[in-house]
KOLVEX-364590 format. One line per 8 residues: number of its first residue (from 1); their letters; for each residue x, y, z of N, C-alpha, C, CB. Coordinates in steps of 0.05 Angstrom, whole numbers, plus 5000, padded with zeros to 4 digits. Each point is the difference from the previous one (the first is absolute). Glycine has a CB too. Layout:
<nodes>
NUM	A	X Y Z X Y Z X Y Z X Y Z ~ ...
</nodes>
This chain:
<nodes>
1	MIEVSKLS	9253 5270 5266 4991 5016 5015 4968 5011 4989 5054 5009 5015 ~ 4930 5001 5002 4973 5009 4998 5005 5028 4962 4986 4993 5081 ~ 4989 5001 4915 4999 5024 4977 4974 5011 5007 5027 4979 4958 ~ 4954 5032 5042 4974 5004 5001 4995 5034 4972 4997 4971 5069 ~ 4983 5021 4924 4995 5008 4971 4984 5009 5001 5015 4977 4979 ~ 4963 5052 5019 4972 5008 4993 4987 4975 5020 5005 5026 4941 ~ 4998 4970 5078 4970 4975 5019 4986 5016 5008 5017 4963 5022 ~ 4956 5030 4966 4979 5010 5014 4985 4979 4994 5004 5048 5000
9	KNYGEFLA	4976 4963 5034 4972 4984 4998 4974 5017 4998 5023 4963 5028 ~ 4961 5029 4958 4974 5013 5002 4977 4975 5011 5015 5038 4957 ~ 4962 4976 5064 4987 4980 5009 4978 5022 4990 5025 4964 5042 ~ 4954 5017 4937 4977 5017 4983 5013 5034 5000 4949 4963 5021 ~ 5033 5055 4989 5015 5037 5000 5021 5003 5008 4967 5021 5009 ~ 5036 4955 5008 5031 5023 5032 5022 4973 4989 4966 5023 5073 ~ 5048 5015 4927 5029 4987 4994 5018 5005 5032 5000 5016 4938 ~ 4991 4950 5047 5028 4990 5039 5027 5015 4991 4990 4934 5015
17	VDALNFQV	5023 5055 4971 5027 4997 4993 5008 5018 4976 4997 4953 5018 ~ 5016 5071 4977 5000 5021 4974 5030 4997 4992 4960 5040 5015 ~ 5047 4939 4965 5020 4998 4980 5023 4999 5024 4977 5027 4951 ~ 5040 4962 5062 5026 5006 5015 5019 4985 4982 4982 5003 5052 ~ 5030 5017 4959 5029 4992 4985 5030 4997 5014 4974 5025 4966 ~ 5032 4952 5045 5035 5003 5020 5001 4970 4991 5002 5038 5056 ~ 5023 4969 4954 5024 4976 5003 5010 4999 5026 5016 5004 4955 ~ 4986 4965 5052 5015 5000 5028 5029 4973 4995 4941 5016 5036
25	DQGEVLGF	5080 4986 4973 5033 4991 4999 4985 4972 5025 5049 5062 4992 ~ 4972 4913 5000 5013 4986 5018 5004 5016 5031 5022 4978 4954 ~ 4982 5012 5060 5012 5014 5029 4978 5030 5004 5064 4981 4992 ~ 4912 5028 4996 4986 5013 5009 4976 4999 5014 5023 5009 4973 ~ 4972 4998 5049 4976 5001 5008 4983 5016 5000 5015 4980 5016 ~ 4962 5025 4972 4991 5021 4991 4969 4992 5011 5037 5013 4956 ~ 4955 5014 5063 4979 5003 5018 4980 5018 4977 5030 4998 5056 ~ 4945 4988 4945 4970 5025 4992 4994 5013 5024 4971 4972 4964
33	LGPNGAGK	5023 5048 5025 4984 5011 5022 4979 5020 4990 5039 4993 5031 ~ 4942 5009 4988 4970 5020 4991 4982 4988 5015 5006 5012 4950 ~ 4968 5011 5036 4981 4992 5029 4979 4989 4988 5010 5036 5033 ~ 4979 4959 4980 4987 4978 4987 4974 5004 4983 5019 4978 5038 ~ 4982 5004 4940 4985 4998 4982 5021 5016 4974 4950 4997 5036 ~ 5080 5004 4970 5017 5009 4988 4999 4983 4958 5028 5010 5066 ~ 4974 4964 4950 5007 4979 4974 5024 4988 5010 4981 5026 4956 ~ 5026 4967 5082 5019 4992 5006 5000 4967 4987 5002 5040 5043
41	TTSMRMLA	4973 4954 4978 4999 4962 5003 4998 4994 4966 4965 4989 5056 ~ 5010 5028 4921 4999 4990 4974 5025 5005 4990 4954 5006 4994 ~ 5060 5004 5001 5038 5002 4988 5009 4978 5001 5016 5040 5015 ~ 4989 4942 5019 5002 4986 5014 5000 4975 4999 4991 5030 5011 ~ 4980 4961 4972 4991 4984 4994 4989 4989 4967 4999 5015 5048 ~ 5017 5021 4940 4997 4985 4976 5032 4991 4990 4952 5028 4989 ~ 5065 4983 5023 5030 4989 5003 5004 4977 5008 5012 5036 5007 ~ 4968 4955 5004 4996 4967 5012 4994 4977 4982 4981 5021 5038
49	GFVTPTAG	5006 4997 4955 4990 4984 4970 4963 4990 5017 5070 4967 4971 ~ 4921 5047 5049 4970 4993 5003 4983 5014 4993 5008 4981 5028 ~ 4998 5053 4967 4977 5002 4976 5021 5011 4981 4948 5010 5026 ~ 5027 4980 4950 5013 5017 4976 4991 5028 4989 5007 4955 4986 ~ 5019 5049 5008 4999 5040 4994 4975 5003 4974 5067 5016 5006 ~ 4935 4995 4992 4971 5013 4981 5019 5011 4972 4958 5024 5050 ~ 5060 4990 4956 5037 5009 4987 5024 5003 5007 4981 5016 4987 ~ 5027 4994 5008 5036 4996 4990 5013 4967 5005 5012 5057 5019
57	DARIYGHS	5006 4940 4997 5022 4973 5013 5008 5009 5012 5013 4976 4976 ~ 5010 5001 5046 5011 5000 5010 5022 4970 4984 4963 5034 5039 ~ 5066 4965 4980 5019 4981 4996 5000 4999 5021 5022 5002 4966 ~ 4985 4967 5041 5006 4993 5023 5030 4981 4997 4943 5004 5014 ~ 5077 5008 4983 5032 4980 4993 4997 4994 4972 5008 4971 5046 ~ 4977 5046 4940 5002 4994 4964 4957 4993 4995 5072 4963 4996 ~ 4921 5036 5026 4979 4974 4987 4974 5014 5011 5031 4947 5005 ~ 4953 5055 4971 4976 5024 5007 4974 4978 5021 5007 5037 4940
65	ICNDSLAA	4982 4998 5069 4978 4982 5014 4979 4999 4989 5013 5008 5035 ~ 4989 4994 4938 4973 5008 4981 5005 4970 4981 4998 5068 4996 ~ 5023 4933 4993 5003 4972 4977 5013 4989 5022 5008 5012 4943 ~ 5015 4977 5073 5018 4987 5016 4994 4997 5033 5032 5018 4962 ~ 4941 4985 5041 4993 5001 5021 5006 4971 5023 4967 5036 4971 ~ 5031 4943 5024 5003 4984 5002 5034 4994 5014 4955 4999 4964 ~ 5061 5008 5018 5028 5009 5011 5010 5021 5017 5002 4983 4966 ~ 4996 5034 5030 4987 5021 5016 5009 5000 5032 4960 4995 4966
73	RKIMGYLP	5007 4984 5028 4987 4984 5034 5019 4987 5014 4958 4986 4984 ~ 5059 5001 4987 5014 4981 5024 5019 5007 5014 4992 4970 4978 ~ 5017 5055 5018 5032 5014 5010 4987 5016 5017 5035 5004 4959 ~ 4951 5004 5043 4979 5013 5019 4987 4992 5024 4996 5011 4966 ~ 5008 4995 5067 4984 5003 5027 4976 5027 4999 5049 4978 5028 ~ 4938 5010 4980 4979 5024 4997 4978 4993 5040 4996 4997 4918 ~ 4997 5021 5083 4992 5014 5033 4974 5012 4987 5053 5017 5031 ~ 4930 4977 4973 4971 5015 4993 4998 5014 5023 4975 4967 4971
81	EGAPLYGE	5007 5061 5024 4986 5004 5027 4990 4990 5023 4998 5016 4974 ~ 4994 4984 5048 4985 4978 5013 5014 4974 5008 4964 5018 4975 ~ 5055 4967 4996 5010 4973 5004 4974 4974 4999 5043 5026 5031 ~ 4948 4974 4949 4970 4981 4994 5012 4975 5002 4970 5029 4963 ~ 5025 4955 5060 5012 4970 5002 4976 4989 4998 5041 5000 5030 ~ 4970 4971 4972 4968 4975 5011 5002 4990 5023 4993 4979 4960 ~ 4976 5036 5058 5026 5002 5033 4981 4977 5005 5022 5058 5029 ~ 4976 4910 4966 4984 4976 5003 5024 4979 5005 4956 5014 4967
89	MTPLKFLR	5074 5004 5021 5021 4990 4990 5030 5008 5025 4970 5008 4943 ~ 5044 4968 5068 5018 5016 5005 5021 5016 4998 4982 4980 5006 ~ 5038 5029 5001 5018 5013 4977 5020 4984 4997 4991 5044 5006 ~ 5026 4933 5006 5004 4977 4984 4994 4988 4977 5003 4999 5033 ~ 4961 4996 4972 4998 4999 4976 4993 5004 4974 5005 4990 5027 ~ 4991 5044 4990 4996 5018 4979 5026 4999 4972 4974 5031 5044 ~ 5044 4983 4978 5035 5005 4987 5015 4959 4981 5015 5052 5066 ~ 4969 4926 4938 4994 4989 4981 4992 5002 4971 4997 4991 5036
97	FIADARKM	4979 5019 4985 4976 5006 4972 5017 5011 4974 4955 5017 5035 ~ 5058 5009 4976 5017 5024 4985 5021 4991 4989 4989 5030 5029 ~ 5023 4946 4978 5027 4994 4989 4986 4985 4979 5038 4999 5041 ~ 4934 4976 4961 4997 4991 4985 4996 5008 4977 4995 4982 5029 ~ 4992 5046 4974 4979 5012 4976 5030 5013 4987 4936 5016 5026 ~ 5087 4992 4983 5018 5013 4989 5017 4972 4989 4998 5051 5032 ~ 4997 4929 4975 5015 4977 4984 5034 4993 5007 4964 5016 4962 ~ 5034 4989 5061 5023 4999 5023 5005 4958 5006 4977 5063 5032
105	LKHEQTAA	5048 4939 4962 5001 4969 5007 5002 4995 5024 5018 4990 4965 ~ 4971 4990 5044 4994 4992 5033 5033 5011 5022 4960 4943 4980 ~ 5057 5037 5008 5028 5021 5014 5004 5022 5010 5013 4985 4977 ~ 4981 5033 4993 4994 5027 5010 4983 5011 5018 5014 5001 4967 ~ 4968 4993 5032 4975 5008 5007 5007 4997 5029 4967 4986 4959 ~ 5038 4998 5060 5020 4994 5027 5009 5013 5000 5008 4969 5006 ~ 5015 5040 4977 5015 5027 5015 4995 5026 5001 5026 4978 4991 ~ 4956 5021 4989 4983 5034 5000 4985 5020 5018 4995 4979 4968
113	IGSVVDTL	4983 4991 5032 4986 5002 5031 5016 5000 5030 4964 4973 4971 ~ 5062 5014 5022 5010 5004 5035 5014 5028 4994 5015 4944 5023 ~ 4994 5061 4957 5003 5021 4997 4989 5026 5000 5016 4970 4988 ~ 4961 5042 5004 4976 5010 5004 4988 5001 5026 4998 4987 4959 ~ 4999 4988 5059 4990 4985 5031 5019 5022 5011 4989 4936 5000 ~ 5033 5061 4994 5021 5014 5024 4998 5016 5002 5025 4987 4999 ~ 4988 5029 4973 4997 5039 4985 4973 5000 5022 5014 5007 4927 ~ 4966 4995 5077 4978 5008 5001 4980 4996 5018 5014 4999 4966
121	QLGSVLQQ	5009 4980 5051 5001 4993 5033 4964 4983 4986 5036 5056 5047 ~ 4966 4921 4949 4970 5005 4997 4992 4972 5008 4996 5038 4962 ~ 5025 4947 5059 5005 4963 4999 4966 5000 5017 5073 4981 5010 ~ 4928 5037 5023 4976 4990 5022 4977 5004 4996 5023 5006 5028 ~ 4974 4994 4937 4971 5011 4987 4991 4971 4972 5017 5071 5009 ~ 5001 4910 4998 5010 5002 4974 4967 4977 4984 5074 5007 5013 ~ 4925 4971 5019 4979 4988 4989 4975 5008 5018 5030 4964 4980 ~ 4971 5072 5009 4978 5003 5017 4969 5004 4972 5040 5028 5051
129	PIDTLSKG	4940 4973 4948 4981 5015 4983 4997 5027 4997 4980 4967 5009 ~ 5036 5038 4959 5004 5029 4999 4978 5024 5007 5030 4980 4966 ~ 4936 5011 5046 4982 5016 4994 5006 5000 5038 4964 4990 4942 ~ 5055 4998 5067 5006 5005 5035 5020 5024 5008 4997 4947 5006 ~ 5015 5056 4978 5023 5016 4996 4993 5029 4998 5023 4963 4978 ~ 4996 5049 5032 4999 5034 5008 5008 5005 4983 5007 5011 5039 ~ 4983 5022 4949 5005 5020 4982 5030 4994 4988 4966 5035 5028 ~ 5047 4971 4991 5027 4995 5005 5015 4978 4988 4986 5018 5037
137	YRRRVGLA	5002 4954 4977 5016 4967 4991 4993 5007 4965 4984 4951 5053 ~ 4989 5054 4935 4984 4993 4975 5015 5023 4983 4948 4979 5019 ~ 5065 5047 4984 5002 5011 4980 5032 4989 5002 4957 5042 4997 ~ 5057 4940 5017 5032 4990 4995 4998 4966 4984 5020 5033 5055 ~ 4956 4961 4943 4995 4977 4991 5000 5017 4975 4976 4965 5035 ~ 5010 5056 4955 4996 5004 4972 5028 5006 4994 4950 5018 4998 ~ 5067 4996 5017 5030 5015 4983 5004 4970 4999 5026 5056 5020 ~ 4974 4924 5000 5020 4980 4992 4991 4991 4974 5012 4987 5045
145	QAILHDPK	4969 5011 4951 4991 4990 4974 5011 5007 4981 4968 4995 5013 ~ 5031 5034 4983 5018 5022 4983 5026 4996 4995 4976 5028 5017 ~ 5054 4957 5004 5017 5008 5002 5007 4959 4992 4997 5063 5035 ~ 4989 4922 4965 5004 4959 5002 5014 5000 4982 4960 4974 5012 ~ 5046 5028 4955 4992 5001 4976 5044 5015 5001 4918 5009 4990 ~ 5083 5018 5034 5027 5008 4989 4994 5008 4977 5027 4972 5023 ~ 4947 5058 4975 5002 5009 4979 5018 5027 4989 4961 4975 5008 ~ 5037 5028 4965 5034 5015 4994 4966 5038 5003 5064 4946 4940
153	VLILDEPT	4914 5053 5055 4993 5022 5006 4987 4994 5025 4998 5019 4954 ~ 4985 4993 5084 4980 5002 5003 4985 5021 5009 5014 4966 4999 ~ 4959 5039 4995 4976 5019 4999 4990 4993 5021 4990 5007 4955 ~ 5011 5014 5070 4989 4998 5020 4985 5027 5007 5033 4965 5010 ~ 4947 5025 4985 4964 5010 5015 4993 5017 5021 4991 4960 4992 ~ 5020 5059 5025 5010 5006 5030 5009 4970 5018 4962 5048 5000 ~ 5052 4957 4993 5016 4968 5015 4997 4999 5023 5034 4996 4975 ~ 4966 5022 5044 5003 5015 5028 4965 4989 5004 5044 5055 4995
161	DGLDPNQK	4942 4958 5004 4974 4995 5007 4997 4991 5020 4990 4997 4966 ~ 4998 4999 5057 4993 4985 5026 5013 4993 5013 4977 4991 4986 ~ 5055 5018 5015 5023 4993 5011 5009 5015 5027 5010 4988 4953 ~ 4994 4999 5060 5003 5008 5027 5027 5021 4987 4979 4951 5040 ~ 5036 5072 4987 5031 5020 4986 5019 4975 4998 4999 5058 5028 ~ 5009 4922 4993 5015 4975 4990 5001 4991 4978 4995 4992 5032 ~ 4987 4992 4964 4990 4987 4967 5004 5019 4979 4962 4973 5017 ~ 5032 5050 4996 4998 5025 4970 5038 5010 4994 4936 5033 5021
169	HEVRKLIS	5069 4960 5001 5033 5002 4994 5016 4974 4995 5000 5038 5030 ~ 4991 4951 4972 5014 4964 4991 4989 4997 4978 5002 4972 5042 ~ 4985 5033 4935 4987 5008 4967 5010 5016 4993 4963 4991 4999 ~ 5035 5031 5016 5033 5028 4988 5018 4978 4996 5002 5052 5033 ~ 5017 4938 4982 5021 4997 5004 5000 4983 4987 5008 5015 5033 ~ 4966 4962 4957 5004 4975 4978 5001 5012 4971 4973 4964 5030 ~ 5011 5063 4968 4999 5015 4970 5036 5007 5001 4938 5028 4997 ~ 5071 4986 5023 5022 5004 4990 5015 4981 4988 4997 5029 5027
177	TMSADRII	5014 4951 4996 5009 4983 4992 5001 4982 4967 4991 5009 5051 ~ 4982 4993 4944 4995 4989 4966 5005 5008 4981 4976 4991 5010 ~ 5022 5043 4997 5009 5019 4990 5014 4999 4970 5000 5008 5049 ~ 5037 4985 4959 5019 4997 4986 4991 4990 4972 5027 4996 5042 ~ 4963 4990 4962 5001 4976 4968 4972 5001 4990 5036 4959 5017 ~ 4952 5058 4997 4973 4998 4976 4989 5018 5011 4990 4954 4985 ~ 4983 5052 4997 4980 5018 4992 4990 5006 5015 4995 4990 4971 ~ 4988 5029 5049 4984 4994 5021 4974 5031 5000 5049 4965 5032
185	LVSSHILE	4927 5026 4969 4985 5024 4994 4978 5000 5024 5009 5000 4945 ~ 4992 5010 5077 4987 5012 5016 4973 5022 4989 5047 4989 5025 ~ 4941 5005 4987 4968 5018 5003 4993 4998 5021 4981 4993 4964 ~ 5024 5030 5049 4991 5013 5027 4988 5030 5010 5034 4968 5004 ~ 4943 5037 5018 4989 5023 5014 5026 5011 5024 4941 4977 4992 ~ 5067 4999 5009 5018 5006 5014 5031 5024 5008 4970 4959 4988 ~ 5032 5058 5015 5025 5019 4982 5024 4992 5009 4976 5044 4995 ~ 5034 4955 5036 5008 4993 5010 5027 4969 4992 4954 5035 5019
193	EVAAVCSR	5020 4952 4976 5010 4969 4991 5009 5006 4962 4956 4963 5045 ~ 5045 5055 4935 5005 5003 4980 5025 5014 5019 4955 4997 4960 ~ 5049 5015 5051 5020 5022 4997 5026 4979 5020 4959 5058 4996 ~ 5031 4923 5007 5016 4978 5024 5006 4979 4980 4973 5007 5050 ~ 5014 4990 4926 5010 4973 4979 5006 5001 4975 4976 4979 5021 ~ 5026 5048 4969 4981 5010 4975 5023 5011 4994 4947 5010 5009 ~ 5069 4985 4967 5022 5005 4990 4988 5031 4983 5024 4941 4999 ~ 4950 5048 4987 4992 5023 4987 4981 5002 5005 5021 5002 4971
201	AIIIAQGR	4955 5020 5020 4969 5001 5006 4984 5019 4975 5011 4995 5058 ~ 4966 4984 4935 4985 5022 4976 4978 5000 5023 5011 4987 4936 ~ 4977 5035 5055 4983 5012 5010 4974 4999 4994 5034 5019 5005 ~ 4944 4962 4996 4972 5015 4970 4982 5006 5006 5003 4978 4970 ~ 4974 5038 5018 4974 5014 5007 4981 4993 4973 5023 5042 5034 ~ 4954 4947 4972 4985 5005 4975 5001 4993 4978 4998 5024 5017 ~ 5036 4954 4987 5006 4963 4981 5015 5014 4996 4967 4965 4975 ~ 5057 5070 5029 5018 5005 4979 5019 5005 5019 4976 5017 4958
209	ILADSTPQ	5047 4978 5027 5023 5000 5029 5018 5036 4996 5015 4927 4997 ~ 4977 5077 5030 5012 5040 5007 5019 4996 5006 4971 5026 5017 ~ 5051 4954 4994 5026 4997 5005 5008 4985 4997 5001 5017 5017 ~ 5025 4982 4974 5015 4969 5010 5030 5018 4999 4966 4946 4973 ~ 5049 5039 5056 5022 5008 5014 5007 4986 5017 4993 5035 4991 ~ 5029 4965 5026 5007 4988 5026 4986 5009 5024 5040 4995 4980 ~ 4950 4993 5034 4991 5017 5027 5018 5022 5004 4983 4960 5022 ~ 5047 5038 4990 5013 5015 4998 4998 5021 4993 5012 4973 5001
217	ALVKKSEW	4981 5027 4969 4999 5032 4990 4973 5003 5002 5037 5006 4966 ~ 4932 4978 5035 4972 5021 5005 5013 4998 5022 4950 4995 4974 ~ 5064 5005 5052 5004 5016 5032 4995 5022 4995 5032 4978 5021 ~ 4990 5023 4961 5016 5036 4990 4984 5017 4996 5033 4988 4976 ~ 4936 4994 5006 4992 5031 4991 4968 5016 5017 5026 4980 4945 ~ 4978 4999 5080 4989 5013 5040 5006 5021 4993 5012 4969 5042 ~ 4969 5051 4966 5007 5016 5020 5012 5008 5023 4978 4994 4980 ~ 5020 4968 5030 5025 5002 5023 5024 4992 5000 4971 4996 5021
225	HNAVTLQF	5037 4989 4953 5025 5006 5003 5020 5021 5005 4984 4971 4983 ~ 5026 5029 5019 5028 5019 5022 4981 5021 5015 5051 5004 4961 ~ 4919 4991 5036 4999 5003 5034 5015 5013 5025 4987 4966 4983 ~ 5005 5049 5039 5013 4994 5020 4987 5006 5022 5035 5003 4978 ~ 4957 4981 5044 4982 4999 5016 5016 5011 5031 4973 4958 4967 ~ 5024 5049 5044 5012 5021 5032 4966 4986 5028 5029 5073 4959 ~ 4993 4908 5049 4985 4989 5022 5006 5012 5021 4996 4963 4983 ~ 4991 5038 5035 5008 5027 5021 4993 4980 5022 4986 5055 4978
233	WKNSLSDE	5015 4962 5050 5007 4971 5019 4967 5000 5020 5071 5007 5010 ~ 4912 4976 4983 4975 5002 5015 4991 5015 5019 5006 4968 4990 ~ 4965 5049 5017 4998 5024 5007 5025 5026 5007 4960 4968 5012 ~ 5054 5029 4971 5020 5029 5003 4993 5018 4981 5040 4978 5014 ~ 4946 5023 4973 4990 5028 4988 4970 5003 5014 5028 4996 4949 ~ 4958 5025 5042 4973 4998 4996 4997 5008 4974 4988 5007 5044 ~ 4987 4994 4949 4984 4996 4963 5017 5022 4994 4940 4985 4997 ~ 5047 5048 5015 5017 5009 4994 5024 5006 4989 4975 4996 5017
241	EIEARTAI	5040 4993 5003 5036 4999 4984 4996 4989 4977 5032 4991 5038 ~ 4960 4976 4960 5002 4988 4984 5002 5015 4971 4981 4971 5034 ~ 4983 5048 4968 4994 5005 4977 5024 5023 4988 4946 4986 5014 ~ 5056 5024 5007 5030 5028 4993 5015 4986 4991 5003 5031 5033 ~ 5017 4946 4973 5026 4997 4994 4991 4980 4975 5030 5009 5051 ~ 4948 4987 4941 4988 4984 4965 5002 5035 4989 4949 4943 5008 ~ 5043 5073 4999 5015 5019 4988 5018 5014 4994 4979 4992 5006 ~ 5033 5009 5012 5028 4998 4982 5009 4985 4987 5009 5017 5021
249	IAGIANVK	4986 4959 4977 5017 4976 4991 4992 4998 4970 5001 4972 5047 ~ 4971 5045 4949 4982 5007 4972 5015 5019 4984 4955 4994 5021 ~ 5062 5026 5002 5012 5017 4978 5025 4990 4991 4980 5038 5017 ~ 5039 4943 4984 5019 4995 4990 5008 4987 4966 4997 5001 5052 ~ 5015 5019 4938 4999 5010 4971 4993 4958 4981 5052 5066 5008 ~ 4953 4913 5007 4994 4974 4972 4973 4991 5008 5052 4976 4990 ~ 4937 5034 5031 4985 4994 5022 4970 5007 4989 5040 5010 5038 ~ 4938 4974 4948 4982 4998 4986 4973 5010 5028 5029 4959 4955
257	RAESNTIE	4967 5024 5067 4985 5007 5015 5008 4981 5029 4965 5016 4956 ~ 5034 4991 5059 4996 4984 5022 4964 5006 5018 5066 5003 5003 ~ 4938 4966 5012 4990 4995 5012 5004 4990 5036 4990 5001 4947 ~ 4991 5008 5058 5004 4982 5028 4973 4983 5022 5040 5040 4999 ~ 4972 4942 5013 4991 4989 5020 4997 4995 5025 5004 4997 4972 ~ 4968 5029 5041 5002 5002 5020 4999 4989 5026 4995 5019 4972 ~ 4985 4950 5017 5003 4976 5022 5026 4993 4999 4956 4981 4995 ~ 5065 5005 4979 5020 4987 5004 5025 5025 5016 4980 4961 4954
265	QSITAFPK	5013 5054 5038 5034 5020 4998 5016 5000 4980 5005 4991 5040 ~ 4986 5010 4934 5014 5003 4978 4991 5011 4981 5017 4972 5013 ~ 5008 5044 4970 4998 5006 4981 5006 4996 4973 4997 5014 5032 ~ 4994 4973 4949 5013 5005 4974 4999 5009 4983 5004 4983 5007 ~ 5019 5024 4979 5009 5025 4966 5001 4987 4977 5033 5029 5021 ~ 4953 4976 4966 4999 4975 4972 5016 5032 4988 4940 4950 4992 ~ 5079 5028 4992 5005 5028 4980 4996 5014 4976 5022 4989 5020 ~ 4993 5016 4962 4996 5009 4979 5009 4979 4982 5001 5046 5016
273	DGAAIIHD	4982 4944 4959 5013 4987 4974 5021 4980 5020 4998 5047 4955 ~ 4995 4937 5070 5021 4969 5008 5025 5019 5007 4984 4953 4959 ~ 5024 5073 5046 5021 5010 5004 5002 4983 5034 4997 5054 4961 ~ 5038 4952 5039 5004 4987 5028 4999 5019 5012 5025 4965 4996 ~ 4962 5033 5029 4999 5031 5020 5011 4996 5029 4955 5018 4976 ~ 5052 4944 5032 5016 4996 5029 5009 5030 5004 5021 4944 4996 ~ 5008 5059 4983 5016 5017 5010 4995 5025 5010 5020 4977 4976 ~ 4955 5044 5009 4996 5023 5011 4983 5000 5017 5011 5015 4968
281	VNQLVAMM	4975 4958 5040 4987 4995 5032 5014 4998 5018 4971 4980 4988 ~ 5041 5004 5009 5031 5005 5024 5005 5019 5011 5021 4981 4980 ~ 4988 5038 4998 5007 5025 5003 4983 5022 5016 5019 4985 4960 ~ 4953 5015 5026 4986 5015 5015 4988 4984 5029 4990 5026 4953 ~ 5015 4949 5052 4987 4996 5024 5027 5009 5021 4961 4958 4982 ~ 5073 5035 5007 5009 5018 5020 5012 5016 5000 4997 4977 5014 ~ 4990 5048 4976 4994 5016 4999 4980 5024 5028 5014 4966 4951 ~ 4971 5009 5044 4974 5008 5023 5000 4987 5019 4971 5011 4974
289	KWAPEQCR	5057 4969 5036 4992 4984 5019 4987 4982 5002 5007 5025 5010 ~ 4972 4965 4964 4977 4977 5031 5001 4981 5000 4969 5014 5004 ~ 5061 4963 4981 5006 4987 5019 4970 4971 5001 5034 5053 5026 ~ 4957 4941 4955 4987 4985 4993 5010 4977 5006 4985 5027 4973 ~ 4997 4952 5031 4999 4969 5016 5010 4980 4972 4949 5008 5042 ~ 5053 4998 4943 5006 4982 4967 4988 5019 4982 4995 4945 5011 ~ 5029 5061 4964 4990 5012 4971 5007 4970 4985 5015 5063 5001 ~ 4971 4928 4984 5007 4983 4975 4987 5010 4976 5006 4961 5027
297	VEIGKLDD	5003 5029 4955 4988 5014 4971 4987 4972 4981 5045 5047 4996 ~ 4934 4962 5001 4987 4964 4985 5007 5003 4974 4954 4990 5025 ~ 5046 4985 4966 4996 4984 4982 4988 5000 4974 5003 4987 5035 ~ 4967 5028 4972 4977 4992 4992 4987 4981 4996 5012 5024 4992 ~ 4960 4977 4992 4974 4988 5009 4994 4991 4985 4986 5021 5024 ~ 5022 4949 4958 4985 4978 4975 4965 5012 5007 5041 4941 5003 ~ 4941 5057 5016 4977 5007 5001 4994 5034 4982 5000 4964 5050 ~ 5013 5045 4963 5002 5033 4997 4995 4995 4969 5039 5025 5043
305	VFRAITTQ	4984 4968 4938 5004 4999 4974 4983 4987 4984 5038 5005 5011 ~ 4950 4965 5012 4969 4995 4979 4984 5010 4996 5000 4975 5005 ~ 4981 5037 5027 4977 5026 4996 5010 5014 4976 4988 5009 5051 ~ 5039 5008 4946 4991 5025 4983 5001 4997 4977 5011 5025 5026 ~ 5011 4939 4969 4988 4987 4961 4979 4990 4992 5034 4987 4994 ~ 4948 5005 5024 4983 4975 4999 4969 5017 5003 5039 4957 5027 ~ 4964 5079 4981 4970 5011 5010 5010 5025 4973 4984 4988 5073 ~ 5035 5009 4917 4999 5030 4988 4982 4990 4972 5056 5026 5020
</nodes>
């Protein structure tokens, strides 16, 4: 497992990471969320053995990143932010170089390279210089080297940066497939990515952990959780009628407030303390004979929670 204890990093007077404490178990996909400059990348670099901590330690399956760093790195795959690569090499030569650096046997190299090339669909660019590849293909080459040796721990810093929607879907599917028997840490500023692939999320700001929970539990803290949106037929109501109905909905007992969107012809009722208000709203709609085009219950918005936590 991974055990992080009071992990800190100073750059002169600047405290980038402030005494992080957390544990990650096998089978978990942990998402690191935070605004720019929050300490996500520095934390990843320390765990990967790329940056030396100022204080504290972390143990990767029992191996200290401070006192037994080489053993920790042997069982770890790391995709840095930006995926720095040797541009003059082809992907094939680069993967062979990585395999040699990891002291993989020749017959192991052939099988491993073939596997990651198929998984990440690199066959068409294997013989091209990396400098000539698109950002998406370079990102995939970086991910290929990270998983080449089938690591127990995978640390991915912005893994889908630069990928198109189809490629993002494939990488997310790959992460989910690989997660069963290993630990995966994913740093991302794309909130939908964390919700899609992570079983747990840590939100950090100014180098400190502000929240540690499942994405589903975090979403329930959103003011949008259990909110109800009524969508009316386009151009069926005047702005005055929309505003009048909004005021009526705002008077429901468990409704905190109601907001209207006259352009989209919709009204959203926000509940007090996440209460379920759909039954009360439906009763009102039936009584008033409003006949909306659609009535939906919102599950919550992770970006809403993220902003609330990181701007306090």
